[in-house]
N, C-alpha and C positions, 0 to 999 in steps of 0.2 A: 504493499499500500504506499502511496506517495503522500507525503504531508506537504503543506503549503510552503514551507520553508525550503524544500528541496528544489523547487523550480523558481527561478528568478521572475520577477515581474516582466522583464523584457521577453523571457521565453514564452510566458503565458500570453502576453500581448500578441507575439508572433503567431502562436498556435491558434488564438482566436481569429487573427487576420487571415491566416492561410487555410484554415479548416472550416471557418464559419463565414466570414465576411466575403472572401473571394468567391467560393462557389455560389453564395446568394447573389453577388454581383453579376456573375456570368449568367445565372438563371434569369435574373431581371432583364439584362441586356438582350438575351435570347428572346424572351417574351416581347420586349419593346421593338426589337428590330425585325423579327420575322413572323410574329403571330398576327392574324387578322383581327380575331376577337380577343381583346385584352381583358383581363379581370378589371373590375370597376375602378379601383384605385389607380392602376397603371394607365387605364383609359383616360382618366382625369389628368394625369401628370404628363402623358406622352401623346403628342398629336401628330407625329410623322407617319406617313404611309408605310407599310411593311416592306421589306425587301423580299423578293421571291427566289426560292431555291427550286431546283429540279425535284420532282416527287421522290427520288431516291434518297433525299435528305430529310424525309419526313420525321424520322426518329430523332434527328438533331433538333428539330423545332418542337416537337410534341412530347417526346419522351425523356431526353436529356435534362430538361429543366426539372422534372420530377426527381430524377436521380440526384441532381445537385441539391435540391431542397432537402431531400432525406439525408444526404450526406452532411450537409451543414447542421441539420437538426440533431442528428446523432452525435456529431462532433461536439455541439454545444452541450448536450447532455453529459458526454463523457468528461468534458472540461469542468463543468459545474460540479459534478459528483465525484470528482477524482479523489477527494478525501473522505468520502463515505465508506461504510463497510462494504464488503463485496456483495453481500446479500442485497443491500439497499441499492447499489449501483446496478446489479443485474435486474432488479425490480423496475428501476427508472428506465433502463435500456429496453426491457420487454414491453413496458407500458407505452413508451415512445414509438416503438416499432409497430405495436398493435394500432395505436392511434393513427398512424400514417396510413396503414393498410385499410382500416376501417374508413377513414375519410375518403379514400379512393373508391372503395366498393360502394359507399353511400352515394357517390356521384352518379351512380347508375339508377338510383331510385329517389332518395329523399333530398339530396343536395343539388344545387346547381352545378353543372359541369357535365363532363362525359366520361363515363367509365371506360377504361382501356386496359386490357390484360397486359399490354406491353408497359404501361405505366406501373403496374404492380411489380413487374420484373425490374424495372429501373429503380423503384423505391427500395426494394429488397437488396439490389446490388449496391446502391448508394449507401444505404445504412451499414451493410456488411463491410464495405470498403472503409468507411470511416472507423468502424470498430476495429478492423484488422490494422490499420495504419496508426490510429492513435493509441491502441493498446500497446503497440510496440514502442511508441514515442514516450508514453507516460510510464512505462516499466523500467526505463533507464535511470 
């Protein structure tokens, strides 16, 4: 278990920047630059017409942002909970992953949005990638 004194403030700042802020920024830029229908908040902030890709790049426009959101969220959970007990950390990680999956599945019925099985795959891949990478960084 890592305690707060073992990682410098600069290291934590860099980890938040690289594992949380950067993926979120790339996801938001992907939405703003390439998506036709933006979420409400982004539509209010961004008024440029989208750039068009060939249909072979649909995964980049529609699935990659979900993977980046889940990567950033799982990274955030891992950084915030780094000093908690192992059981507590695993509980937060499982709850975070379950929440991301449930929100995607509910887009098919109760929530606005479109359910896509490839989004589920991107969410799972993003969360697992964050867990794998940060687990190794935080264990040193």
